[in-house]
Every structure is written in structure tokens, then in C-alpha cells.
C-alpha positions, 0 to 999 in steps of 0.5 A: 085524285089524279093530282093534276096529271094531265094524261090521267085527267084526259083519260077520265074525261074520255071515259066519261064522254064514252059512258055518260051519254049511254047512261043518260039515254038509259035514264031517259028511256027508263023514265019514259017506260016507267022503270023508276028503279032503273032510273035510280040505278043509272043515275047512281052510276052517272053520279059517280062520274059527275062527282069524280069530275066535279061537275057541280051544276049536276050534283043536286039534280043527279042525286034527286033523280037517283033518290026518286028512282031508288024509292020508285017515287014518281015525283012531279019534279022528276021529268023536269030534273031529267030534262035539266040533266040532259040539257046540262050534260049536253053542254058539259059534253061539248065543253069537255070535248073542246077542253081535251081537244076532241072537237 
């Protein structure tokens, strides 16, 4: 989408690093509070950034979280998926910060 434009890539990554932690925290809190539709909404929002940046390790997890949330389905795997999402996101955040020189 940005055709290897380093400045644009850095801008997209920076925007992701600013917004994704908030969405991730919202997913965790909404799940904790039993608000599965909000989990789905926030997962959908985060999914767009994950897809745009090509973070393959998160594709299936974020889609499943979104689907369960949108269906208001308290699937037994949902807690584990959210924990995996959180763990991988923390690794991604750290790697991206290093990659664009923020750490």
C-alpha cells in the first residue's frame, strides 16, 4: 500500500503503536467485564491494523476473537486466544519499536 516508502511505513507503524495497546487493553477489560460485543468491535478495529501491517502471527487469533465477540459467544477458547493475542502483541510492539528506532 505504501510501496516501500520508508517514511509512510514508519508513520503506519507509529500509528499502530499508539492505538493498538489501547485496543488490546479494551479487549482484555471488555472480556473481563463480559462485554463480548465490545470485544468483537475492538478486535475488528485492531484486525484492520494487523492486516495492514501483515502481522501474520495474529491473523487467525484476531479473527477468531472478533467472530466470538460479534456473535456474543463465550467460547471456551476465547480467554486463551486473548492471552495469546496479548503475548504476541507485546513481542510485536517491542520489535516494531526497535525496527523504527523508538526504543
